[in-house]
N, C-alpha and C positions, 0 to 999 in steps of 0.2 A: 500634436496626432490623436485623432481619433480612432480607438481600436474598441474589438468586441467588448465589450464586457467591462474592461480596462482602460480607463484614459488616462493623461497627462490634462492638469488642470494646472495653468498660470500659476493660481496661488499655492495650491500645495505641491507642483512640480521646486518650488525653489527653495524649498526646506528641505528636500532629500537627499539624502549623506550619497555618494556616488554609489555604491554597492545599492541600496534601494533603487537607484534611476539604472543601473545595470539590470535591474530585475524587470521594471517597467517596462524598458524597452523590451526585453526577450520576450515578457508574455503578451504585448499587446500585438496588434496586427492589424496596419490597414484595411480595412473591410473588405474591398477593391479584391486584398490579396488571397481570402479566405478562402478554403476548398469549399466545395458544393457534391454531393454526393447524391447516390441513386434512391430511391426512395422505397427501393425493393433489399435492399443490401442487408437489413436487420433479417430479413427472410428467409435470406440466401446465408447468411452465417449460421441461423441456428437450424434450417434443415444440415445444412453438412456435419453440425457435431451431434442432433440426432441421428443421422444417417452412420456416423462411424460409430457412434456409442449403441445402437439398439441392438446388435448381440450381445451384450451387457445387461439386459433389463431381466432374462429369468434371473440371472444370479443374486439378484438385489432384492429383500423381502419390502415392498412398497409401504409397510408399517417400518420400516427401518433404514430410509433411505440414507445412502453414502454423501455428507459433505464436502467438498470440494474450497478448500481455501488457497491462496499463491502461495501459503507457506506449508503445506499439503504438495503444491504441483512441484515448489521448487524444492523440496525434499525428495520426492520421488526421483525427480528429474537428474537429483543429486546422489547422495550413497543410498541405496535404499536397506542397504545394514541399519543404517545409522540412524534412517526415518523408521524402522519396527523398533529398535531399542528407545527413542523420540517417544513412540507412542505406547510400549511398555510402563516407559517412567509415567507419563502422565503430564498434565499439565499444575502447576501450580503461581500462582501470583508471587509474585518477587517485587525488589526493587527494581532489579533489571527491565521485570518487563510491565511493572505499574508507570514508568516515567515517563515513557510517550504518551499515556492517555492523561494522563494527570497536564502532560505540558499541553498536548491539542484541545483538551478542554477549557483550559485556559484562555489559549491565542482563539477559540469559539467566544469566550468572554469579552476578548477585545474587541472584538468586533463592534459587538452592541454596547459596549461600557461607556457611558456618560462622562465626558471631559475625558484626563488622561493618565489612567492608571499605571503605578507604578510595575516592573514584571512578576514582585514581591506580593502586589495584593490580589493579583492573576492567580497565582498558583496559590497561595492561601484557598481563596474563596474555589480555584476548582477542585481542591482537596476536600475541601469541607463538603461540597455536593455531592462528590463521588463517593464521599463517604457515609452521607446518608440516602444511597439507594440500596436497594432489597437483592443484590446479586453478590458472585464470590469477591470481586474488586473490593465493595463497601464491606465486607468482613475482613480483607487483608488490611485493612486500611485503618480498622475499625481496633485491630488485635496489634498493629505495628508496636515493635518498642518505641522507646524516645531516639535510640539512636538511627532506628531504620525508619524512623518520619526525620529524623532532618538530614540523612541521604539523602531519599527520596524527594526532601523538599531542594536539594544544594543542584543535584540532578534536572531535577525539572525546571528549575529556575534558571541555570544554565541554558536550558534548549529555549527556555521563552526568554529570555535576555537576547540570545542569539537572533530570535525570529525575527522582533521587535525591531532589534538595530538594523537588519538587511532585508526586510523587505519594506515597501512603502505601506504606509497603513491601508490596513484593507476597508474601504468604501463601500455601503450596500449596497450602491448601484452596480457595482462588481459582481453581485450576488454570490458573496462567498458563502459558502459550505464547508464547515469541516468535520469530518468522520463521519462522511456521507457512506449509507448503507447501497451497495448495490445485488442485487440475488436472481439467478435464472433458475426455471427447474427443467431438465430435460427427461425422458422415458416415462412420462406421467409421473413428475414427482419423484421418480428412485432417484435421481442423482440431482444433487442442489450444488449449483455454482455461486459462493458469496464470497463479498469482500468490502473492504471498509477504505473510502479515499480520506485520506490525513487531510486534502484539502483541494476543493476544486473552485474554480472562479469564471464567471462569463456563462456563456448560454446560447445554443444555437440560436439561428434562424430561419424557419421553415425547414430547408435540406443542405442547407449551409451553414459551417462548422464555428463554434465559435468558444468552445470553453473548452477551459486546460486545469489536466490531472497533474496535478505534483504529492508527491510524497515527500517529507521532510524527513533526511536521513542526518545522523550523525556518524562519525568513523567515515571511512573510504570507501569507493567506488566498487560495487564487484555486480560482474553481468547478469544475477538474479535480478538486481533491480529492473533493469528493462525489464526482464519477463515479466516482472509482476506490475508494470506498469501499461504493458502491453494486455496483460488479463484484465484490468478495472477496464484499458478502452474497450477489449470483445465485449463486455458484459453490457459498458454505456452505450454502445454502438447499439444489441438486440435489444435494451429496453426501451431507447431513446429515437433509435432508427437512424439518429444520425451519429459519428463518432466524435471525439473530443480532435478539437482543433491540433492540439499539443499535448502530449504529456511528458514529465521533468522532474526526476530525484532534485533534491536540494539540498546540500551537504550542506550543512550548518556551522562546522568544525572549519572549514575549508572557505564556506562561500561562493559556492561551485556551484554553478548547476549544468547537467546535465539532460539537457532537452531533444525532442525526437517528434517530429510530427507525424501522427498515423496516416497512414495509405491501405487501400484495399490488399493489396496484396502481405504488407505487415499483418492484418489481420486474420487470412487466409493462413497464415502461417503458423499466425498463434490458436488457429483452432487446430489445427493441424499438433502441434504441441500439447492442448487442454486435451484434448481425444487418448494420445497417447500415456498421456500420462494420470488420464482417468481409467485407462486398460490398467494400465501396471500397480497401481493403489487397488482396483476390485479384485487383482488376481492375490495381491500381494494378503490383502485382508482375510480373502478365504484359502490362502495358503496354497492357491492352484502353479503357483511361480516362483520359483528361486531368486529370492535376491540377490542385486546384482554391487558390489561391493567398489566404489569408486574412490580413491582417494584422492587429498585437495587439502586447499586452507579450511575448510570447516574441520577438518580432524581434531583441531588444535580444541574445538570444543566439543566432538560426539565423547555421550558419555560412558561408550566400551573403548575408548580409545587405551586402555589401560592391559585390555585386552586383545586387540587388534595387532597385530605384529605388520601387517599391509601398511597401516596408516601413520604406526610409529615409525615404520622404516623411510616412507616418503617422507615424516615431516624431519627426519634426522638426515636425509640428503638432500633436501632443500630448503635453505637459508632463508630464502622468501617468504614460505610460510611461519618458520619460527617467531 
């Protein structure tokens, strides 16, 4: 069966384990089954976003644009009180925040590595290259204690090993790209939507969809994972003019994928979610709206849980969250 960007080969397919074959069957699609989209779709979606956000332009300094990521959208559509607490605390590199980047770099290296490298070789090379950079992650890696380095290496190694065990070997003709950045500027550059896709495979042909966007996850499913991928699909559609054929979260611990085909109604719903989220983020940043407190499973990780009676009460009452 020949697919867009992802194809089975007699010699390669014979060596795939059942988990790898399932991934290949999921990501592949016969050419005749791939959807085609209107070439004007990208302009339509961008115009809808511009129209929905036009009233915010006067509230944003053009020299200090607001950056919108999937994380910020997920946060503001969750508990806005927690969002403000996290913003005040600021971002710091740590073992939990660095392990994904290290693992993704190792996956990228595996695509171009000659021969068959071990997961340990890929992770070690990934950490070495990232430590030689000039950003905050490089600084963190350079000052890591021995224990932190061991912990980071072990957690990244677990991710990379599971990925290589469960995914078919990524072939260059599938056009694999790791941590692919997407960006959209609105309101004359005052609002910038940006993201970074863990892994993309395949490509569009004309106005026929073919690309697959993949987020690699540890742990279990959360509805926000679907929203994250829909956000990426929207940015990709406006950038390229053709939506991805499919988006999927792949849960490495369970070896389970949650795929979703991309449709025009789904993209239009995502426009509405993004517009609502940006409006709330701007209002919260300027203090013109009161933050809404929403309890849920994420209360477990809130930096102000110890002083939030509603969050403590909700966790105490719902065994599924504790």
